[in-house]
C-alpha positions in Angstrom: 10.8 -55.4 4.5 13.1 -58.0 3.1 11.5 -61.8 2.6 14.6 -62.7 4.8 13.5 -60.1 7.8 9.8 -61.7 7.1 11.4 -65.2 7.5 12.7 -64.1 10.6 9.7 -62.7 12.2 7.8 -65.3 11.3 10.6 -67.9 13.1 10.4 -65.9 16.3 6.3 -66.5 16.0 7.1 -70.2 16.1 5.4 -70.8 12.7 6.8 -73.5 10.0 6.2 -72.7 7.0 6.2 -75.1 4.1 5.9 -74.3 0.1 3.4 -76.6 -1.0 3.9 -75.8 -4.9 3.3 -72.2 -5.4 1.1 -71.8 -2.3 3.1 -71.2 1.3 1.0 -73.2 4.2 2.1 -72.2 7.6 1.5 -73.9 11.1 -0.3 -72.5 13.4 -2.2 -69.8 11.5 -3.3 -68.0 14.7 0.0 -67.4 15.9 0.5 -64.9 12.9 -1.0 -61.1 13.2 -2.8 -59.7 10.1 0.3 -57.3 9.6 2.7 -60.2 9.2 0.6 -62.7 7.0 0.2 -59.4 4.8 4.2 -59.3 4.8 4.1 -63.2 3.8 1.7 -62.0 0.7 4.3 -59.6 -0.7 7.2 -61.7 -0.6 5.8 -64.7 -1.2 7.4 -65.3 -4.3 11.0 -64.5 -3.0 9.9 -66.8 0.3 9.1 -69.6 -1.9 12.6 -69.5 -3.9 14.5 -69.2 -0.3 12.5 -72.6 0.6 12.9 -74.3 -2.5 16.3 -75.7 -1.8 15.9 -76.9 1.4 12.6 -78.8 0.2 14.2 -80.1 -2.7 16.9 -81.8 -0.6 14.9 -83.2 2.1 13.7 -85.6 -1.3 15.4 -89.0 -1.1 17.1 -90.2 -4.2 19.0 -93.0 -2.8 18.0 -96.5 -1.8 16.5 -97.1 1.6 18.1 -99.1 3.9 15.6 -102.3 5.1 16.9 -103.1 8.6 19.7 -103.8 10.9 21.0 -106.5 8.8 21.6 -103.9 5.9 23.6 -101.4 8.2 25.4 -104.2 10.1 26.7 -105.6 6.1 27.4 -101.8 5.0 29.6 -101.2 8.2 31.5 -104.5 7.7 31.7 -103.7 3.9 33.5 -100.0 5.3 35.2 -101.1 8.3 36.3 -105.0 7.6 36.1 -107.7 9.9 36.1 -106.6 13.4 37.7 -109.2 15.9 35.9 -109.6 19.4 37.7 -108.0 22.3 40.0 -110.2 24.3 38.8 -110.5 28.0 40.6 -112.5 30.4 38.4 -114.9 32.1 37.6 -113.8 35.5 38.3 -115.8 38.9 35.2 -118.1 39.9 32.9 -116.1 41.7 34.1 -112.5 40.5 32.5 -110.2 37.8 35.2 -109.4 35.4 33.7 -106.0 34.8 33.9 -104.7 38.7 36.2 -102.2 39.6 37.9 -103.5 42.7 39.3 -100.7 45.0 37.7 -97.9 43.8 36.2 -94.7 45.2 32.5 -96.3 44.8 33.5 -99.6 46.3 35.2 -98.2 49.6 32.0 -95.7 49.8 29.5 -98.7 49.7 31.7 -100.3 52.2 31.5 -98.0 55.0 35.1 -96.4 54.2 33.3 -92.8 52.7 36.4 -90.6 54.3 38.6 -93.1 51.9 36.4 -92.3 49.0 35.6 -88.3 49.8 38.0 -86.4 47.1 
């Protein structure tokens, strides 16, 4: 049995493996059989080497974004200024976002036969 096959077995048991220095922590421990724990002991060093790049990749080395305003500043710096969309003013008493003469309007007016596809 190889280390990769052991990792696949552990994954099928829905167990999370986390390298902690020279230790290999797993959760939930109750999901592992004694035979699988023994395989983990046999392949511990190889499993730690396999999981090490994942653990190193998770370490954040860059600056953190502090809030929404910083995200907007970054977006404006990358994308440039964004113009507001120009929507024509709606006639008085009507909502400009409502679609007229669509299937939904016909259905709710009671003309469901016209709205039926």
